[in-house]
C-alpha positions in Angstrom: 41.3 -48.1 -45.3 38.6 -50.4 -46.4 35.9 -51.2 -44.0 36.6 -48.0 -41.9 33.7 -45.6 -40.5 34.5 -42.1 -41.6 34.1 -39.7 -39.0 31.2 -37.4 -38.7 32.6 -34.2 -39.2 34.2 -35.9 -42.1 30.7 -37.2 -43.4 29.5 -33.4 -42.6 32.2 -31.9 -44.8 31.7 -34.4 -47.4 27.6 -34.1 -47.2 28.0 -30.5 -47.1 31.5 -29.7 -49.2 33.2 -28.1 -46.8 37.0 -28.3 -46.2 38.0 -28.6 -43.0 40.1 -25.3 -42.8 37.2 -23.7 -43.9 35.3 -25.5 -40.6 37.5 -24.5 -38.3 37.2 -21.2 -39.5 33.9 -21.1 -39.2 33.8 -22.4 -35.4 36.3 -19.6 -34.6 34.2 -16.8 -35.8 31.1 -18.3 -34.2 33.7 -18.6 -30.7 34.6 -15.1 -31.3 31.3 -13.6 -31.9 30.2 -15.5 -28.9 32.8 -13.6 -26.7 32.0 -10.5 -27.9 28.4 -10.6 -27.3 29.6 -11.8 -23.7 32.2 -8.9 -23.1 29.3 -6.5 -24.6 26.4 -7.4 -22.5 28.8 -7.5 -19.1 29.7 -3.6 -20.7 25.8 -2.6 -21.2 25.3 -4.1 -17.3 28.3 -2.4 -15.8 27.6 1.1 -17.4 23.6 0.9 -16.3 24.5 0.0 -12.6 27.6 2.7 -13.2 24.6 5.4 -14.2 22.2 3.9 -11.2 25.3 4.6 -9.1 25.7 8.4 -10.2 22.0 9.0 -9.7 22.0 7.3 -6.3 24.7 9.7 -5.6 23.4 13.0 -7.2 20.2 12.0 -5.5 21.5 12.0 -1.8 23.4 14.9 -2.5 20.0 16.7 -3.9 18.4 15.4 -0.6 20.5 16.6 1.5 20.2 20.2 0.1 16.3 20.2 -0.2 16.4 18.5 3.4 18.2 21.7 4.7 16.3 24.1 2.8 13.0 22.6 4.8 14.6 23.1 7.8 15.5 26.7 7.0 12.3 27.4 5.9 10.7 25.7 8.9 12.8 27.9 11.1 11.7 30.7 9.5 8.2 29.6 9.9 9.1 29.0 14.0 9.8 32.4 13.9 6.7 34.5 12.9 4.5 31.8 14.9 6.8 32.4 18.5 5.5 36.0 18.2 2.0 35.0 17.9 2.4 32.2 20.5 3.9 34.5 22.6 0.6 36.5 23.0 -1.5 33.6 24.2 -0.6 33.4 28.1 -2.0 36.9 28.2 -4.9 36.4 25.4 -5.9 33.4 27.8 -5.5 35.3 31.5 -7.4 38.4 29.8 -10.4 36.0 28.6 -10.2 34.2 31.9 -10.5 37.2 33.9 -13.0 38.5 31.5 -15.5 36.3 31.6 -16.4 32.1 31.8 -14.9 30.9 28.6 -14.7 27.2 27.6 -12.4 26.0 30.3 -11.4 22.5 27.9 -10.3 25.0 25.4 -8.0 27.4 27.0 -6.2 24.5 28.9 -5.9 22.7 25.4 -4.5 25.8 24.0 -2.2 26.5 26.9 -0.9 22.9 27.0 -0.2 22.8 23.1 1.5 26.0 23.4 4.0 24.1 25.8 4.8 21.2 23.9 5.6 23.4 20.8 7.8 25.5 22.9 9.5 22.4 24.3 10.1 20.4 20.8 12.8 20.8 18.5 11.4 18.6 16.0 10.3 20.1 12.6 7.6 17.2 12.0 6.1 17.8 16.0 6.0 21.5 15.7 4.0 21.5 12.7 1.6 18.9 13.9 1.5 21.1 17.2 0.8 24.2 15.4 -1.8 22.5 13.5 -3.5 22.0 16.4 -3.0 25.2 18.1 -4.3 27.2 15.2 -7.3 24.9 15.4 -7.7 26.1 18.8 -7.1 29.5 18.6 -9.7 29.8 15.7 -12.4 28.9 18.6 -11.1 31.9 20.5 -10.9 34.2 17.4 -14.4 33.3 16.2 -16.1 33.7 19.9 -14.2 37.0 19.8 -15.9 38.1 16.4 -18.9 36.8 17.3 -19.6 38.0 20.4 -19.7 42.3 20.6 -18.8 41.9 24.6 -15.4 40.3 24.0 -14.7 43.8 21.7 -15.3 45.8 24.3 -12.5 44.7 26.3 -9.5 46.9 25.4 -7.0 44.4 26.1 -8.4 41.4 24.5 -8.8 44.0 21.3 -5.6 44.7 21.4 -4.1 41.0 21.6 -6.8 40.0 19.0 -5.3 42.8 16.8 -1.6 41.7 17.4 -2.6 38.0 16.9 -4.1 39.4 13.3 -1.1 41.4 12.9 1.4 38.3 12.7 -1.3 36.6 10.0 -0.1 37.6 6.9 3.8 36.7 7.9 2.5 33.7 9.3 0.6 32.8 6.4 3.9 33.9 3.8 6.0 31.8 5.8 3.9 28.8 5.5 3.3 28.8 1.8 7.1 29.1 1.5 7.8 25.9 4.1 5.0 23.8 2.0 6.4 24.2 -1.3 10.0 23.1 -0.1 8.1 20.4 1.4 6.1 19.1 -1.6 9.3 19.6 -3.4 11.5 17.5 -1.2 8.2 15.2 -0.8 8.5 14.3 -4.5 12.2 13.9 -4.7 11.7 11.3 -2.2 8.8 9.6 -3.4 10.3 9.7 -7.2 11.7 6.3 -8.8 14.8 5.6 -8.0 15.2 7.6 -5.1 12.0 5.7 -3.2 14.2 2.3 -3.3 17.4 4.1 -2.5 15.9 6.4 0.0 14.4 2.7 1.6 16.8 0.0 0.8 20.3 1.6 -0.8 22.4 0.3 -3.5 24.9 -2.4 -4.2 26.2 -2.0 -0.4 25.4 1.4 0.0 23.3 2.6 3.1 19.9 3.6 2.6 19.2 7.2 3.0 16.7 6.4 5.7 14.6 10.5 5.4 11.2 10.0 6.0 8.7 12.7 4.4 7.6 16.2 6.0 4.2 17.1 6.8 3.0 20.1 5.7 0.6 23.0 7.7 -2.7 22.6 6.9 -5.4 25.4 6.7 -7.3 25.9 10.1 -11.3 25.7 10.2 -11.7 29.5 10.7 -13.3 29.5 7.6 -16.1 27.1 8.5 -19.1 29.0 9.4 -19.8 27.1 12.8 -19.5 29.5 15.6 -18.1 27.1 18.6 -20.7 26.3 21.7 -19.3 28.8 24.1 -20.6 29.6 27.7 -20.3 33.6 28.0 -21.4 35.0 31.5 -19.9 38.7 32.2 -18.0 39.0 35.3 -20.4 40.5 38.0 
């Protein structure tokens, strides 16, 4: 009709010489493309979440296996330490009966041994054992540097038995430390550190903590402790 204004779509079609059926087809194609892109994005997200959830499950199973391995290795160390620490009461008694020794060192090693015997927690046992070895190293250093001690057969026999346990303890501790290192690395590595602290999509956090390692004693230091040695009259 004369005087009527063409619709914007009709102007666009006339301007670019596009037929209306072609325009509708183009719009349909764009709509389908947008839907496919959205579906593709959703699928990618689902795949990523599935992979992460699989890593959560496999990581949790692995950390449980590694935790049990560390506990077994810790028990092996405890077996060897038990033999060594069973000698401490007799050693302390023999040293006391022969000379005036640093009372504080003897009381500390006796107290630490009692605490070690009373707990079954692996972390506490490792910490206490490191302290016992530190205190015991003072007695060993004193024995090595004072000939008067070596003249007592009981003390010498106990020292030999303590030294005889050292190799087995050292091997057991090496295996334990290797197991702990493997466990701790697994727990601290991404994304396991996230799973352990926060969980994943509603799944609970693992809640594990790193294990301590056995440390070397101070026997390697060339400092002889200050000991008040007076032969019994």
